[in-house]
N, C-alpha and C positions, 0 to 999 in steps of 0.2 A: 446781403448784409451779413448773413451767418458765415459765409465763406471767409469774408474779411475778418470777422470776429475770431474764427478759429485760427487764422494765420497770425493775427496780432497777439492773441492771448492764448498761449499753449502751455499747459502745466508741464508737459514733458520737456519742452524746450527750456522752460525755466529751471527745471530740476537738473537738466544737463549742464546749464550754466553754473548752477550751484555746485555740482560735482567738480567742475574744472576750477572754479574760484576757491572753493574750500581747500582743494589740493594745493593750489598755488600759494594760498595764504599760509597753510601749514608748512609747506616746504620752505617758504621765505622767512618764517618767523624765527626769533631767537630760540624758541622752545621747539627745536626740530623733533618731530615724532620719530619713533623707531622705524627702522627699514621695513618691518612687517606692516606697519600702519600705512606707510607710503605705498607699498605694493597693493594694499587693499584699496587705497584711494584710486590708484590707476585702474585696478580691476573694476571698481565702482563706476568710473567714468566710461570704461569700455562697455559695461553692461547697459548704462544709460544710452550710449550712442547706438547700441544694437537695438534697444527697445524703440528708440526714435525711428531708426531706419525701417523697421518692420511694422511699426504701429499703424493700424488702420483706423480711418475715420469715416464718417458718413455725413453727407450734407442733408440737413433737414429743410425741406422746402416750405414747411408751414410751422415755424417756431412761434410759440406763444409765451411771452415773458410776463413776469410779475415782479415789479409793477410794469405796466405796458411801456414799450419803448417808443418814444417820439423823436429822439435824436439819434442819428447814426453813431455818434460817439458814445452814447449811453446804451450799453448793451443789456442792461438789466442783470439780475442775478439768477433767480430761479426761472428756468425756461423749460417749457414742455415741448415735445415734438409731436405735432399733429399731422405729420406727413401721412398721406394715404397709403404708403407702402407698409406702414405699421398699423397697429390695431387701436391705438388710444382714441383717435378721433371718432371712429365708429363705435367704440365702447361708450364714449361720452354721449354720443347722439342717441344710443339705444338705452341709456340710463342703467347700464350694467357694469360700470367701472367701479373698482375698489381701490382705495388709497390708504396707505399707512404712512403716518408722519411720526418719526421718532425724534424727540427733542428734549432739551433740558431748559425748562422755564419758557414761557411764551414770549417770544421776541417779535416775530413777524409771522402771522398766520394767514396772510392774504391769499396765498396759493391754496391753502386748505379750504378757506371759505369760498373761493372762486369755484373750486371743483365741487364742493358741497352744493353750491348754488346751481351748478350745472346738472345736478342729479346724481353725482357720484356718492357712494358709500364711503365716508371718510372716518378713519379711526386715528386719533391722536394719542400718543403714549407719552406722558409727561409726569415725572415723579414729584413735581412741585405743586400739583393740583391739591386743593383742600379736600375734595370729595373723591371717593374711590371711583365713581362713575357718574358722568353727566351726559345728557343727550340734548342736542339741538337738532334742528331739521337737517337730516342726512349727515349729521356729524356727531360722533361719539368720542368722548374724552375719558381716558383711562389713567388713573394714578398708578402708573407702572413704569419701572425702569428696565430698559432693555439691556441685557447683559450678554457676555460672550462665554460665560462659565455656567456650569450647573450650580444651583443654589446650595449653600452650605447649610445642612440641617441644623447645626448648632446656632445659626444666626437667623433662622426663619422668623423668630418672634421679636427680634431686636430692631427691625425696620418698620417704619410706618407705611411703607409701600412695598409692593412685590417687585422682585427682580427675576426676569425670565428671558430666555433666548428667543429669537424671532421664530425659529421652527416650532418651539413649544407654544408660542402665542398662536401661530397659524393652526396648529392641531387643536388647541383648546377652543378656538373660535369656529372650527370647522371650515376654514378658508384654505382652498387648495392653491389659489393664485392671487397675486396683487398686481394691479395694472401700473401703479406708481408707488414707489417707496422713496421717501424723503428722509435723509439722515442729516441731522443738525445736532451733533452730540458733543461739541466743544472738546475735541481731541480724543474722544472715545471711539470715533468712527473707524480708526484703523483696526482695532481688535474686533469690532462688530463686523466689519467687512471681511476680516479673516474667518470669522465664524460662518458667515454666509457662504464662503467658499468651501470650508471644511464640511459643512452639513448639507451641501448641495441644494441650497435654497435659491441660487441664482436662476435656475431654470423656471422657477415659479414667478419671476418678476418680469414686467414689461419694460418699465422705465426705472432707472436708478438715478435719483438726484442726490448729490453727495457734496457736502462741504468738508474740505480738507484743511487741517491746520498743520503748518510746517515749522512753527517757531520752536517746537520741542518734539521729541520722538512720539509722544502720545502715551496714554495710560498703559502701563505694563509692557511697553516696548523698550527694550534695552539694547546695549551694545555700543560700540564706537560709531562715529559718524558714517563711515562707509557701510557698516552693517545695517544701520537704520535706513539709509537711503536704498540699499538693495532690497530690504524688507518692503519698503513702500513700493518700489518698482515691481516686486514679485506679485503683489496684490493687484496692481494695475494690469500686469500681464495675464493674471488669472481671469480678469474680466474679459480680456480679449479672447482668451481660449474658450470662454463660455459664450462666444459669439456676441458680446457687447461691443458697440461702437460708440466712440465719443462724438457727440454732435454739438456740444456747447461747453465753453470754458470761460470763466469770468474771474478776474482777480480784483479784490476789493482795494481800491486806491487809498482808502482811509485806514487800512491796517498797517502795522509796522512792517518794514522791509527786513524781516528776520527769517532766517532759515537755520534751524538748530542753534538758536541763540546767537547767530552771527548776522551782522548787517550785510546785506547783499543788495547791490545796486540793481535796479530794474527787476526786482523780485517782490513778492508779497508773502506775508505769513498766512494768508487765507485764500483759498480758491473754491469756487463752486463749479462742479462738473455735472454735465448731463449725459447719461449713457442710455442707449436704446438696445434692447435685446432683439437682435434681428431674427432670432429663431422662436420668438414667443408665439405660442398658439393658444389663444383664449379658449377656455372650456366652459360651456354653459352661458 
């Protein structure tokens, strides 16, 4: 089932189609872009094709989806990889797993509650919470906004919640590793992912569950269309360089078919990806 899923729903393939379609649409429109932009679009498509050609995936023999999948055509959205080649199944069984969930307002926390019910230590970071800290069984809720920048000292007292980078959160909590990191940040995920790369946090993660939004570049992501898509691809390539392999891809059929404000057939403005760190070695 998972192999079929990865073949049918591939983010990288969709982005490659986007590259080609955007270029064709721009070239054929009455507002023909400058030659420089056309060359950039061609280079963008070339980069996308190269990424597709060399991209590596892994088949997960024991996927666990939330909500559970009962229909082969319904692949679910958030999916864990419990393959015995990796550590998560053993960590859950031994009650030593740690989960970070970064989100903006509570939308769907079934995955977090399932993992907490399995004995995992679950930390949810959400700036919309009314209280600074709440605790349920195996589940801690923190009114904290995850950022990709160092805090501005002049604005420290103007926010009702803290804004901190993931590496700083790990250090302040005394956590060296996280078995599952879930990012559901409504277009802030690109800059947070960039920060994970730049501050070398990826080695400390076992699974990365990531919702991507493609209808616009994302917070603080600028440039023309080719530059934005190359930026997106550069971050996905960095995941691969860090020995992450894609095991799950899901496009939401209820989302608009928009890529960078353009209607694109057979595309989606939202994807959920599951990546496993094949070099992750749990400590303790």
